[in-house]
Steps between C-alpha positions, in 0.01 A plus 500: 500500500269698724304300756186580693437312822126488451190414700203514264261548793665830596378815326841670532669198347248488214556871438878448476451198272274705272741795506781281368272336243341826383841661453626214283761391753600137476498331837486170679227439756609337825197361679673491836194368685491189280879467483646652816852639474790317657689668779775590251251649250330709767835619637610597148182704446538665840852603401374646170226684691756618756259385771502284807235231550318723750451760227354252251268305728128584493446599862128566452443151365283295737752215480774730636306537824392136510864389479600740777764673289476844661823451696671269251858570394607538135594131461165389641316737265698368203410142591135599551483656153653189343254271681208740447556698177171680560704712744719641219408855398391530140542564218876479463653600167852369436726615218855363508662633820216735594158441650211700643176436679264668254304701755422751365491372142737775380787333686523255209674775302794482744603158366424540129 
């Protein structure tokens, strides 16, 4: 089952959600802000994305600066994203062992 890690307040996330819906693709919505991922879940998605925490964290997010994460190591960034899921880049589309951050929207095709 395809998953979208979705933040309904984000226009990019809404666009990805609508793309899946409009193309008749069945998917599960993961509202990661309401139900933050566990460390294991986030690590599994990072592996599918082939990314390190520093590549998935939203560095322009105000909270990133407030928490003083500029010089944080990968483990500290991982913990920060678990404690503050707002720091996780979005939207993430997961399909079995593959995942992409759907920016731009066309990246979704890479996992379908």
